[in-house]
C-alpha positions, 0 to 999 in steps of 0.5 A: 318840808325837808329842812337845811343842815348847815355846817363848816367844815374845817381842813387842816392840811400837813404834807408831811404826814402824807404819802407822795401820791397823797401829796400829788393829789393834795397838790393837784387840788391846790393847783385847780384852786388857785386857777378857780381862784384866778378865774374868780377874780376875772369874772368878779373882781373887788375893785376896777384896774384903775382902782387896783392901780391907784391904792399900789400907788398910794401903799406905796408911797405911804410904806416908802415914808414909814420904811425909809428904805436906804443904801447905807441903813443897817440891814442894808450893810448886813446884806452887803457883807453876807450876800455874795454881790453876783446873785442880785443879778439873779433878781428877775422883775420880769418874772415878779411883774408877771405874777397876779399880784402885779397883773393890773399895774402897770409898766409906768407905776410898777416900782422896781422893789423887793419886800421881805415880809414875816411875822413873829412866833411864840419864841419870838424868832421871825417865821412865815416869810413871803419873799419874791425875788423871782428866783425861788433859789434866792428867795431861800438864801435871803431868808437864810441869812434874814434869819440871822439877822439880830431882830433886837435891831429893828426896834418892833414894839408889842404890836409886831407880834399881832402883825405882819411885818414888812421891810424892802430889802432890793430896788433897781434905779438906773436899770441896776438892782442894788440893796437898798434896805429898810431903816424903819419896819412897817407893822400892818394889824389886822382889825380886832373882833369881839371875841378876838381881843386876847389874841397874842399872835398875827396867825392867831388874830387872822384865824379869828377874825374869820372864825368869828364872822363865818360864826356871824354868817352862819348864825345869820344866814336865811335857812330858807333862801338857801333851800330855795337854791336846791343846792347840795354837798360842798358850796364853796363861797369866798366872802370880800370885804372891807373895814375902814378905819373907823371899824366900819364894814363897808363894800361887801363883794363876795362871790357864791354859786349865784348871786343869790347867795352872794347877796345873801353872804354880802347882807349878812357882813355889812350887818356885822358891828363886832369890830372891835379896833380897825386895822393898823399900820405902825398903829395909825388906824387904815382901811383893810381889806379882808378875803378868806374862803370857807366850804359850807355842806349842805344835807337834808335832814328828813 
């Protein structure tokens, strides 16, 4: 009887090391994968439309109460000085609203605010920026200006290094876009799993979380179940699950080639009990949604 050998192939892409034709090929692969991801969401949504909207409203209410955005915050005054006022007209909320992230949010509850998120690197500098104003050139200009803003003014604690930092910058009120930036930063930290205790930065914690979980999946997956599916070659899976405020995993709803493999992945994830510390927002435990992609390569060994 043939046995099955499973191993994880980790692909690290460096765009700077590719020739133009290689970059074009990689871009095509990425676009195809994004298309597949969007289709996966449609075929097997993790949340219902109502749950997505309820979570959106609740998250925004908490964010607003913690960050306290106002037109006279130090960050607001900084952008009023250095960001050309006319550039605010380039902010395109219709473009933002049409993105997949907001596709299930009704116009009634959509809040018309724009956040900047970033992380802290080993040199204690802001990095890995995420911003969507609906205009890419404006995104670049806002990030360029923010890089010159003294981070010490945000009074970030040590927890910021292992978290994703978010700040509101702009809002639309009475049909006018204004600078209304956060007075305080909001820091979201991922759950800490056994084996990840010594991570010092957010990207390290993110990698460790999913690597540890996938090692557990590989160690506990039923080879008999996989072999009975008669699948060979590359098998993509998308583990999706939540970790509650006590550190317990619940609501696993992964995406896999078929329901049998999906149920097997979900079974293993729900049995994982090595979460040491739950995710936190400004040091307050919270529910964390986790979502990753992994690749099995299944081969016969004769």
